[in-house]
Backbone as a ProteinNet text record, in pm:
[ID]
protein_1_A
[PRIMARY]
MSAVLAVALALAGCGVSKGGTSAGTAAAPTPAAAVRVLWMGDSIAGAQAPAVAAALKAAGATVKDATSAGGGNVVAGDHEVTVMGAADTWKRLRQDITSFRPTVIAYQITAYDWGTTRQQLAAYRKLVRTAGDAKARLVLVSAPPFKIDDFFRPYEKAIRSAPAMAAKAAKAAKATDAADAAKAHYLDATELWGDDPAADRAQRAKDGIHSCQQGSAAFAAWFAKRLGALTGFAPAAPAAWATGPWTADERFGKLGCG
[TERTIARY]
9104.5	9126.8	9232.8	9333.1	9437.9	9384.3	9458.5	9418.4	9421	9520.1	9530.2	9406.7	9369.6	9254.6	9126.4	9113.3	8991.4	8968.7	9076.1	9064.5	9028.9	9097	9072	8930.6	8881.6	8746	8643.7	8669.5	8575	8567.2	8682.9	8686	8653.7	8666	8639.9	8496.5	8405.9	8265.9	8221.5	8314	8275.7	8244.2	8141.4	8106.1	8167.1	8157.5	8206.5	8116.3	8175.2	8094.3	8100	8200	8209.9	8256.8	8214.8	8245.3	8392	8471	8615	8680.3	8609.5	8675.3	8624.7	8703.7	8658.9	8633	8587.9	8581.7	8461.8	8351.8	8230.1	8172.6	8128.2	8070.8	8181.6	8149.4	8248	8280.9	8398.8	8442.4	8371	8376.5	8322	8406.5	8348.4	8422.1	8553	8658.7	8791.6	8849.5	8902.9	8967.9	9083.2	9092.6	9199.7	9336.7	9348.1	9476.6	9527.2	9437.8	9478.2	9521.7	9508.1	9539.2	9683.3	9760.8	9901.1	9919.9	9941.5	9942.4	10083.8	10120.6	10247.4	10215.2	10262.8	10230.5	10345.2	10318.1	10420.7	10396.3	10504.3	10492.6	10620.4	10612	10728	10726.7	10793.5	10801.4	10666.8	10574.7	10440.5	10371.1	10377.4	10322.4	10401.9	10532.3	10615.2	10571.3	10528.5	10479.3	10346.1	10273.8	10146.9	10166	10280.4	10304.3	10290.7	10344.7	10330.5	10185	10101.2	9959.4	9887.1	9919.9	9858.7	9890.6	10015.8	10054.5	9981.5	9972.2	9904.5	9757.3	9691.2	9548.7	9521.1	9600	9576	9619.4	9729.3	9772.7	9672.6	9609.5	9508.4	9389.2	9366.3	9257.1	9298.8	9428.6	9477.8	9552.5	9565.8	9635.8	9786.6	9860.9	10006.5	10044.1	10139.3	10174.3	10326.1	10369.2	10509.9	10519.4	10602.6	10627.4	10734.1	10693	10785.2	10799.4	10774.7	10786.2	10932.4	10956.1	11092.1	11099.8	11209.5	11225.6	11237.7	11279.6	11288.2	11262.1	11177.3	11142.4	11022.6	11039.5	10928.1	10833.7	10866.7	10778.6	10785.4	10677	10675.6	10681.1	10653.8	10661.3	10803.9	10871	11009.9	11019.9	10930.7	10939.5	11071	11117.4	11241.9	11348.7	11320	11413.8	11505.4	11633.7	11730	11690.3	11640.4	11602.3	11487.4	11386.1	11270.5	11298.9	11388.4	11427.9	11496.1	11587.4	11657.1	11561	11471.5	11376	11283.7	11234.2	11144.1	11215.1	11339	11415.5	11428.3	11457.2	11469.6	11335.6	11227.1	11095.6	11053.3	11071.1	11031.3	11117	11245	11332.3	11288.5	11260.6	11220.9	11084.3	10994.9	10862.9	10873.6	10956.9	10974.9	11027.3	11120.4	11176.4	11070.8	10990.3	10887.7	10777.5	10744.7	10643.7	10692	10819.5	10875.5	10887.7	10936.8	10964.9	10844.8	10764.3	10652.5	10521.4	10506.4	10385.2	10258.6	10249.3	10133.1	10005.2	9895.3	9763.7	9706.4	9762.5	9724.8	9851.8	9861.1	9967.1	9900.6	9931.7	9870.9	9976.6	9951.7	10048.8	9986.7	10044.7	10001	10081.7	10011.4	10075.9	10176.4	10296.1	10402.7	10413.7	10486.8	10516.1	10620.9	10671.8	10776.5	10728.1	10598.9	10546.7	10538.7	10653	10659.8	10665	10606	10607.3	10485.3	10476.4	10358.2	10243.1	10123.1	10007.9	10021.9	10080.2	10100.7	10197.6	10305.9	10402.9	10341.2	10260.7	10195	10099.2	10016.5	9919.1	9988.9	10097.4	10171.1	10227.4	10279.7	10337.2	10230.2	10116.4	10010.4	9949	9941	9892.9	9991.6	10120.5	10221.7	10204	10170.8	10148.2	10025.7	9921.7	9803.2	9843.3	9921.6	9962.9	10053.3	10143.5	10236	10160.5	10064.9	9984.7	9903.6	9846.1	9768.2	9852.4	9973.3	10062.9	10099	10100.6	10134.2	10011.2	9895.3	9769	9733.7	9769.1	9741.4	9640	9565.6	9473.9	9555.1	9532.3	9602.4	9510.4	9561.2	9488.2	9575.4	9530.8	9598	9529.9	9606.7	9551.6	9609.9	9524.9	9578.1	9645.7	9746.9	9819.8	9736.7	9764.2	9696.2	9742.8	9665.3	9712	9835.3	9934.1	10055.3	10103.9	10186.3	10237.3	10327.7	10296.4	10382.8	10487.6	10602.5	10707.7	10797.2	10906.6	10995	11050.7	11070.7	11123.7	11022.7	10896.5	10794.2	10729.9	10743.6	10670.3	10695.6	10817.9	10838	10763.3	10721	10658	10510.8	10456.9	10320.1	10218.9	10236.5	10140.7	10132.9	10247.9	10250.6	10191.5	10220.4	10165.1	10012.8	9960	9814.8	9749.2	9818.9	9757.9	9766.6	9858.2	9881.8	9756.7	9679.3	9562.5	9463.9	9438.4	9344.2	9396.2	9526	9583.6	9577.9	9596.3	9584.8	9441.2	9345.9	9205.3	9170.9	9226.7	9201.4	9259.1	9376.1	9437.4	9353.2	9301.8	9217.6	9087.8	9030	8905.6	8928	9040.4	9070.5	9087	9140.1	9158.6	9025.1	8922.9	8789.5	8731.2	8757.3	8698.3	8762.8	8889.5	8961.5	8966.9	8943	8952.6	8846.4	8732.3	8620.6	8655.4	8742.2	8777.8	8851.8	8925.2	9001.7	8937.6	8808.3	8741.4	8741	8749.3	8747	8887.5	8990.1	9126.8	9203.2	9151.3	9219.7	9126.1	9174.1	9089.7	9163.9	9087.1	9141.7	9064.4	9135.8	9074.8	9110.7	9010.2	9029.6	9036.7	9156.9	9176.6	9126.3	9084.7	9024.9	8894.9	8839	8721.5	8750.2	8873	8916.2	8974.1	9066	9145.1	9090.2	9007.7	8980	9098.1	9107.2	9217.7	9299.5	9281.4	9356.5	9455.9	9586.3	9684.2	9693.6	9641.5	9648.1	9526.2	9425	9303.8	9328.3	9258.8	9271.9	9240.8	9144.5	9102	9217.2	9311.3	9421	9522.1	9531	9616.8	9761.9	9818.8	9960.4	10047	10169.5	10266.7	10313.6	10404.5	10451.2	10514.5	10567.5	10630.3	10527.7	10400.2	10294.5	10287.9	10368.4	10378.7	10342.6	10404.6	10383.2	10275.4	10244.9	10147.2	10213.7	10162.6	10202.9	10113.4	10121.9	10049	9898.4	9842.5	9698.1	9652.7	9724.2	9688	9709.4	9817	9843.9	9736.4	9692.3	9586.3	9454.9	9426.4	9303.8	9306.2	9421.6	9432.5	9420.5	9488.6	9487.1	9346.1	9269.3	9131.5	9048.7	9066.6	8994.5	9036.1	9167.3	9218.4	9179.1	9187.5	9150.8	9003.8	8920	8778.3	8755.3	8822.1	8805.8	8862.7	8980.2	9040.6	8957.3	8902.9	8816.8	8695.9	8639.2	8523.6	8561.7	8683.3	8728.4	8763.5	8825.3	8874.9	8787.6	8694.7	8599.4	8636.3	8738.7	8769.1	8715.2	8698.5	8645.2	8759.2	8767.2	8873	8860.3	8972.9	8970.9	8927.3	8861.1	8821.5	8946.7	8946.4	9063.5	9108.8	9015.4	9052.4	9151.6	9156.4	9244.4	9387.6	9410	9545	9593.5	9504.2	9541	9636.4	9650	9743.5	9859.4	9889.4	9993	10134.6	10233.3	10375.4	10414	10337	10370.7	10379.6	10309.9	10307.9	10444.8	10536	10670.8	10771.1	10723.1	10813.6	10904.7	11031.4	11129.6	11095.6	11015.3	10978.4	10903.6	10821.8	10746.6	10836.5	10937.1	11032.1	11108.2	11145.2	11218.4	11131.5	11000.6	10908.1	10874.8	10924.4	10893.6	10756.6	10700.3	10567.4	10577.8	10472.6	10472.9	10445.2
8270.5	8280.9	8179.1	8224	8132.3	8033.4	7922.4	7821.5	7878.3	7964.6	8023.9	8105.8	8193.7	8279.5	8199.4	8099.1	8018.9	7950	7893.5	7825.7	7924.3	8038.4	8136.3	8190.5	8217	8267.1	8165	8039	7935	7919.8	7929.9	7907.2	8031.1	8148.1	8270.8	8277.7	8213.8	8219.3	8107.3	8015.4	7902.6	7948.9	7896.6	7931.4	7834.4	7868.8	7780.2	7659.4	7541.2	7420.7	7339.1	7368.2	7285.3	7361.5	7487.6	7561.7	7570.3	7612.8	7605.3	7714.2	7796.7	7897.1	7891.8	7950.8	7968.1	8116.1	8183.4	8328.5	8382.8	8308.5	8364.8	8460.6	8576.6	8674.2	8749.9	8802.6	8876.2	9007.8	9059.1	9184.4	9301.9	9415.7	9537.8	9576.7	9649.5	9687.7	9758.3	9718.7	9776.1	9811.4	9931.4	9963.3	9866.9	9813.6	9717.7	9779.2	9910.2	9977.3	9967	9938.1	9925.9	9784.3	9692	9551	9522.1	9470.2	9437.1	9290.2	9206.6	9061.4	9006.6	8937.4	8864.5	8719.4	8671.1	8536.9	8442.8	8345.2	8256.2	8111.7	8032.7	7891.7	7838.2	7717.2	7653.8	7675.7	7588.2	7606.9	7585.1	7512.1	7496.6	7631.8	7699.5	7835.4	7930.2	7901	7984.8	7981.4	7864.2	7853.7	7925.4	7942.3	8014.6	8164.8	8202.8	8342	8441.9	8414.3	8513.7	8544.5	8441	8462.9	8529.6	8488.5	8551.2	8700.4	8734.4	8875	8950.8	8890.6	8957.3	8981.1	8880.6	8892.7	8997.9	8997	9091	9232.8	9245.2	9379.2	9440.7	9356.5	9407.4	9464.5	9415.6	9467	9589.8	9619.3	9736.2	9705.4	9577.7	9539.1	9537.4	9535	9523.3	9383.1	9320.9	9181.8	9167	9085.9	9048.2	8897.3	8844.6	8701	8663.6	8590.9	8547.7	8396.1	8333.2	8188.3	8146.7	8019.5	7965.9	7850.9	7843.1	7735.7	7600	7599.9	7477.3	7512.7	7440.1	7475.2	7567.9	7685.5	7778.1	7739.4	7634.5	7577.6	7654.2	7646.1	7703.4	7594.1	7469.8	7356.7	7303	7307.2	7261.8	7110.1	7045.1	6900.6	6859.2	6739.5	6687.3	6657.9	6691.7	6664.5	6785	6759	6867.8	6965.5	6912.9	6998.1	7091.3	7036.9	7119.3	7213.3	7172.9	7262.6	7386.2	7365	7477	7561.5	7493.9	7566	7652.7	7599.4	7675.7	7795.8	7776.5	7888	8001.3	7966.1	8067.1	8136	8056.7	8113.5	8212.6	8174.3	8263.5	8390.2	8376.5	8493.7	8588.2	8531.2	8614.5	8678	8604.8	8659.9	8782.7	8773.9	8890.2	9009.6	8984.3	9092.8	9150.9	9062.9	9109.6	9187.5	9147.7	9221.8	9363.9	9377.9	9509.9	9595	9533.9	9611.5	9626.6	9523	9524.7	9568.7	9545.8	9581	9522.6	9391.2	9329.2	9349	9360.8	9357.3	9216.6	9135.7	8995.4	8911	8810.9	8711.3	8583.6	8544.8	8426.5	8317.2	8207.9	8098	7972.8	7927.1	7800	7688.5	7592.2	7481.9	7415.1	7395.9	7346.2	7194.1	7143.6	7000.1	6961.4	7062.5	7039.3	7064.9	7078.1	7097.2	6962.6	6896.8	6764.6	6780.5	6687.2	6688.8	6615.6	6601.8	6541.9	6640.7	6592.7	6684.1	6791.8	6755.7	6855.9	6963.7	6923.7	7021.1	7108.8	7049.1	7126.6	7228.3	7184.6	7273.5	7388.1	7358	7462	7565.7	7520.3	7613.1	7701.6	7643.5	7723.3	7820	7779.1	7871.7	7986	7955.5	8061	8158.9	8106.9	8193.3	8281.3	8226.6	8306.1	8421.6	8391.3	8494.8	8598.7	8550.7	8642	8740.5	8689.5	8776.7	8874.4	8824.5	8911.7	9023.7	8991.4	9093.3	9198.1	9154.3	9245.4	9319.7	9296.9	9358.6	9317.5	9194.7	9144	9030.8	9014.9	8902.3	8781	8666	8544.1	8456.9	8414.4	8322.1	8198.9	8087	7959.1	7886.3	7843	7781.1	7641.1	7542.4	7408.6	7402.7	7319.7	7304.1	7222.9	7237.2	7152.3	7008	6912.9	6774.1	6758.2	6687.7	6668.3	6524.8	6483.8	6347.4	6320.1	6216.4	6174	6079.6	6133.5	6053.2	5990.5	5933.6	5864.6	5959.2	6085.6	6182	6213	6231.3	6271.1	6153.8	6032.9	5919.1	5897.1	5912.2	5891	5992.3	6103.1	6210.9	6228.8	6127.1	6137.1	6159.6	6091.9	6106.9	6252.6	6316.9	6456.7	6548	6519	6599.3	6591.5	6473	6453.9	6521.2	6527.7	6581.8	6734	6794.8	6938.6	7024.1	6999.3	7084.8	7086	6970.2	6963.9	7042.9	7040.5	7115.8	7266.4	7306	7447.6	7495.5	7413.9	7449.5	7458.7	7367.9	7367.5	7492.8	7534.8	7655.1	7779	7787.4	7902	7900.7	7783.6	7770.9	7804.8	7760.9	7787.7	7937	8009.2	8153.1	8222.5	8174.5	8233.4	8204.1	8083.8	8042.7	8112.5	8150.7	8206.7	8357.6	8421.4	8567.3	8621.6	8657	8704.1	8830.4	8912.9	9038.2	9013.9	8902.7	8871.2	8759	8735	8620.6	8626.8	8746.8	8759	8767	8745.8	8769.4	8643.5	8525.1	8400.9	8314.5	8267.1	8194.6	8073.5	7973.3	7857.1	7839.2	7831.8	7809.2	7669.4	7591.2	7453.6	7449.9	7433.8	7437.9	7313.6	7209.8	7095.1	7136.1	7246.6	7303.3	7332.7	7373.3	7404.1	7282.6	7211.7	7108.2	6967.1	6942.1	6804.9	6751.9	6620.5	6565.7	6459.9	6449.4	6352.5	6426.3	6416.3	6490.1	6444.4	6325.2	6273	6312.5	6369.7	6408	6533	6543.3	6662.5	6788.8	6777.6	6892.2	6949.4	6864.3	6908.2	6996.2	6984.6	7069.8	7076.5	6960.9	6959.6	6960.6	7010.6	7006.9	6862.8	6842.1	6707.5	6638.3	6717	6655.5	6608	6641.1	6597.8	6676.7	6781.9	6857	7004.4	7070.2	7212.9	7238.8	7364.8	7398.6	7481	7465.7	7551.5	7675.4	7755.4	7881.5	7862.2	7758.3	7738.2	7711	7622.4	7590.4	7708.2	7781.8	7898.5	8005.1	8023.8	8121.2	8078.5	7949.5	7898.7	7923	7895.1	7917.8	8065.8	8150.1	8293.6	8351.3	8306.1	8353.7	8311.9	8186.3	8134.7	8207.2	8221.4	8283.4	8430.3	8502.7	8644	8662.2	8572.2	8580.8	8554.7	8452.7	8420.9	8531.7	8583.8	8690.1	8817.9	8844.7	8960.9	8952.4	8832	8813.8	8835.1	8796.6	8810.9	8954.4	9025.1	9158.8	9270.4	9237.3	9336.7	9410.9	9363.3	9430.8	9349.6	9415.5	9349.9	9296.8	9164.5	9109	9158.8	9167.6	9206.1	9087.7	9114.8	9008.4	8941.8	8808.6	8740	8795.5	8846.7	8903	9018	9079.1	9193.6	9154.4	9026.4	8990.1	8852.9	8764.2	8623	8596.3	8686.9	8665.5	8764.4	8816.1	8917.1	8862.6	8950	8912.1	8804.3	8788.8	8688.8	8548.6	8524.1	8388.6	8346.3	8444.3	8413.9	8401.3	8395.3	8384	8262.4	8278	8171.1	8042.9	8054.1	7934.3	7835.2	7883.9	7793.5	7725.4	7797.4	7737	7623.1	7640.4	7536.5	7412.3	7433.8	7321.5	7251.8	7307.4	7248.7	7284.7	7394.5	7437.4	7503.4	7486.3	7545.3	7693.9
5076.4	5220.8	5262.1	5341.3	5384.8	5486	5501.2	5599.1	5739.6	5768.1	5901.3	5931.7	5839.1	5860.8	5866.7	5782.6	5780.7	5914.4	5969.9	6098.8	6208.5	6210.4	6315	6307.6	6186.5	6170.9	6217.4	6186.5	6224.9	6375.8	6442.1	6585.8	6666.9	6606.9	6681.1	6729.3	6656.4	6695	6784.2	6821.2	6905.1	7044.9	7104.2	7240.4	7338.1	7464.5	7569.4	7576.3	7567.9	7562.8	7690.4	7778.4	7896.1	8019.8	8030	8151.1	8180.2	8083.5	8096.2	8176.7	8252.7	8333.2	8474.6	8563.5	8700.2	8723.1	8618.9	8621.9	8695.8	8704.1	8759	8658.3	8702.1	8611.5	8540.4	8422.2	8344.7	8412.9	8384	8443.7	8379.4	8448	8390.9	8270	8173.9	8054.1	8087.3	8018.1	8037.8	7901.8	7884.9	7757.4	7733	7613.5	7584.8	7606.6	7587.3	7604.4	7748.2	7841.3	7981.7	8016.4	7922.7	7947.2	7904.7	7998.8	7974.6	8010.2	7909.3	7926.9	7923.6	8030.5	8034.4	8001.7	7886.8	7838.3	7874.3	7962.3	8015.3	7973.7	7971	7939.2	7878.3	7823.9	7762.6	7611.9	7537.4	7392.5	7323.3	7387.7	7330.7	7331.7	7445.1	7453.5	7364.5	7348.3	7262.3	7117.8	7070.7	6932.8	6915.7	7024.4	7019.6	7037.8	7094.2	7131.3	7015.6	6895.8	6788.9	6755.6	6752.8	6723.1	6839.3	6962.2	7080	7081.4	7056.9	7055.4	6944.6	6826.3	6714.9	6746	6802.3	6831.6	6938.2	7044	7153.2	7117.4	7043.9	7001.5	6903.9	6821.7	6728.8	6803.4	6924.3	7006.9	7085.9	7087.8	7158.9	7286.3	7322	7443.9	7420.5	7529.1	7524.9	7570.4	7501.7	7530.7	7541.2	7636.9	7644.4	7643.5	7554.6	7545.4	7647.3	7751.1	7855	7854.8	7740	7730.3	7722.3	7744.3	7741.2	7642.1	7568.4	7470.6	7538.8	7662.6	7741.5	7886.3	7952.4	8089.5	8092.1	8149.9	8163.6	8275.2	8348.1	8449.8	8581	8659.9	8794.1	8900.8	8861.8	8954.6	8952.8	9067.8	9073.2	9077.2	9151.6	9165.2	9227.8	9193.3	9250.8	9145.6	9020	8911.5	8892.6	8871.2	8855.9	8746.3	8635	8522.6	8561	8628.2	8662.1	8779.2	8868.2	8977.2	8919.6	8825.2	8762.3	8679.5	8605.3	8522.6	8605.4	8717	8802.9	8864.5	8905.9	8963.9	8862.4	8737.8	8632.1	8606.6	8606.4	8578.8	8686.6	8813	8922.1	8924.6	8894.9	8889.8	8778.8	8661.5	8548.7	8573.6	8638.8	8667.6	8757.1	8859.9	8947.8	8870.1	8779.8	8698.7	8605.3	8543.3	8449.5	8520.7	8641.5	8717.7	8742.8	8775.8	8803.3	8677.5	8568.9	8448	8354.9	8343.7	8248.1	8312.5	8441.9	8516.9	8453.5	8445.4	8381	8461.2	8390.2	8454.9	8447	8357.1	8342.6	8333.9	8419.7	8407.9	8359.2	8236.6	8175.6	8167.7	8238.3	8244.3	8185.2	8074.3	8017.8	8083.8	8140.5	8210.6	8117.4	8168.1	8081.5	8083.8	7989	7983.5	8086.6	8160.9	8260.5	8403	8423.5	8559	8631	8638.1	8700.5	8851.2	8920	9065.4	9117.1	9247.4	9306.9	9296.4	9318.6	9314	9421.4	9534.7	9640.4	9594.6	9526.6	9476.2	9368.5	9282.5	9177.7	9238	9330.4	9392	9464.6	9535.4	9607.2	9510.2	9396.9	9299.2	9236.8	9201.8	9140.9	9241.4	9367.5	9471.1	9490.6	9481.2	9488.1	9373.4	9255	9139.3	9161.8	9223.1	9257.6	9350.1	9453.5	9549.4	9483.1	9397.8	9330.7	9241.9	9166.4	9081.2	9166.3	9274.2	9361.9	9420	9463.7	9519	9413.7	9286.7	9176.7	9124.6	9188	9145.1	9002.6	8967.3	8833	8838.8	8733.6	8718.6	8672.5	8733.5	8692.9	8609.1	8493.8	8408.1	8388	8440.9	8422.9	8308.3	8210.5	8090.4	8074.4	8051.2	8027.8	7890.9	7881.6	7755.7	7657.5	7528.5	7431.2	7447.2	7399.1	7405.6	7318.1	7368	7289.2	7305.1	7212.8	7209.7	7329.4	7404.5	7514.3	7455.7	7421.6	7358.4	7465.2	7423.3	7517.3	7623.5	7586.6	7681.5	7792	7754	7850.7	7925.1	7871.7	7929.2	8078.3	8128.8	8273.1	8360.5	8299.6	8376.5	8338.4	8270.9	8220.2	8332	8443.7	8553.5	8599.3	8612.9	8655.6	8548.7	8423.1	8313.6	8315.4	8344.7	8347.1	8467.4	8580.7	8701.9	8712.4	8639.6	8652.5	8626.4	8519.5	8495.9	8612.1	8671.7	8783.2	8902.2	8924.5	9035.7	9009.5	8884	8850	8870.2	8827.7	8846.7	8994.9	9072.8	9217.5	9282.5	9237.9	9294.3	9264.3	9143.1	9107.3	9187.3	9202.9	9279.3	9425.9	9481.2	9621.2	9646.1	9548.8	9564.8	9585.7	9519.2	9533.2	9670.1	9717.7	9844.2	9963.3	9949.9	10064.6	10065.2	9952.5	9947.8	9853.9	9909.9	9828	9751.5	9809.2	9743.3	9613.3	9606.7	9486.2	9405.4	9429.3	9367.8	9216	9159.6	9013.4	8955.3	9037.3	8992	8953.2	8985	8949.3	8866.4	8754	8659.1	8603.9	8568.8	8500.7	8370.8	8259.5	8128.2	8081	8048.7	8004.4	7852.9	7799.2	7654.2	7582.7	7656.4	7587.4	7519.2	7564.2	7498.1	7351.1	7326	7189.2	7118.6	7186.5	7120.8	7134.5	7236.4	7272.8	7352.1	7368.4	7448	7375.1	7244.7	7164.5	7075.6	7102.7	7022.9	6878.3	6849.5	6713.4	6630.6	6692.8	6621	6537.1	6425.6	6341.4	6420.4	6510.6	6590.4	6673.2	6714.3	6800.8	6729	6596.6	6514.5	6562.9	6598.3	6635	6509.3	6524.6	6415.9	6395.9	6304	6272.9	6393.4	6487.1	6604.1	6706.5	6684.6	6774.7	6903.8	6914.9	7040.6	7023.4	6927.7	6908.5	6803	6779	6674.9	6566.2	6445.3	6334.3	6334.5	6228.8	6224.9	6242.4	6177.5	6185.7	6328.4	6395.4	6532.6	6625.9	6604.8	6688.6	6669.8	6546	6520.3	6584.4	6577.3	6639.8	6790.3	6851.6	6995.2	7027.9	6951.5	6979.8	6971	6872	6858.9	6979.6	7020.9	7138.2	7265.2	7284.2	7406.5	7414.7	7304	7304.9	7341.5	7292.5	7324.7	7472.6	7527.8	7669.4	7758	7720.8	7800.6	7790.9	7674.5	7659.9	7750.6	7762.5	7850.5	7996.9	8033.7	8172.2	8208.1	8115.6	8145.6	8090.9	8003	7956.9	7829.9	7754.5	7628	7510.7	7399.2	7280.3	7194.3	7172	7086.9	6943.3	6875.6	6734.4	6649.9	6539.5	6447.9	6391	6377.2	6322.3	6187.8	6108.8	5978.8	5992.2	6110.6	6130.9	6162.5	6198.6	6242.1	6195.2	6155.4	6137.6	6021.6	5928.1	5817	5820.6	5939.5	5953.3	5948.7	5970.1	5963.8	6064.2	6169.9	6271.8	6214.2	6102.6	6045.1	5992.1	5974.5	5925.2	6039.1	6163.5	6277.5	6260.5	6298	6277.7	6353.7	6458.9	6534.6	6447.6	6356	6270.5	6168.6	6122	6029.8	6094.9	6220	6293.3	6316.8	6319.9	6339.2	6207.6	6097.6	5966.9	5916.2	5968.7	5923.1	5785.9	5706.3	5572.4	5574
[MASK]
++++++++++++++++++++++++++++++++++++++++++++++++++++++++++++++++++++++++++++++++++++++++++++++++++++++++++++++++++++++++++++++++++++++++++++++++++++++++++++++++++++++++++++++++++++++++++++++++++++++++++++++++++++++++++++++++++++++++++++++++++++++++++++++++++

C-alpha cells in the first residue's frame, strides 16, 4: 500500500472531533452528479486541488480548480498586492459562476487574506451573498497550519484572525436569513491538521507551507467526507482514487515532493 493511500484510508474514517462546521443538520440526500464544486484559494489550496478533484470526481461530482498560484484572496485589505489579488479573484468568481454554474463554492482561506478584522468579515460576508445570489452553497474552509516565514511575518496577525472572521460570517448568515441557514458553512481544518505546522500531523512539504501528495490526499478524504455530509452525497472510498494519475501533477514536482 502506498503512503498516499495509507494516509487517506486512515483519515477517511476519522470523525468530527471539535464541531468543525456551522452546518447544523445534514442536507437531504443529493445525487453526486448534481454537485458542481468550485474550489477556490491560493497555492496551498492549489496543491490540494488535484486530490480534491480526484476524490470528488470518484464520487460522481464535477469539480473546477479555481485556485491561484499567488493571491486567490477575497480580502483586499490595504496592501497593493492583496488589492490586486482580490480584484482578480472577484472578477474570476463572477465569470466562473456564469460559465461553470457551481452548486458549491468552496473557498479555502488564503495566506493573503490580509486586512483588519472588519475588512475580513466584510469580504467573507460578500462571499456569502455572492454564493446565495448564485443559488450555491458556500463552504469556507480554514487553511492548514503553515510556516510563518519572513514574507508572511508582517501579516501574521491578519492570517491568525481570518478563520474566526470566516466562521463569524457563516454564523451570521444563519442568524439573518433562516431560509438560507443551511447554505453557508465553516469547516475548521484544525480538526484534521492540528495547529502546529511543524508537527508530523500537519504533513507540510519541505517548505513548511504546501502539502505533498500524502497531505493532499489526507485533506481530500477529510473534505469529501465533510462535503458529502453537507450536501447529501456518498464520498468514494480512498482506495478508488488515492493512487490515481493526480499524484504525478507537476505542482508536486515543483515542491520537491517524491
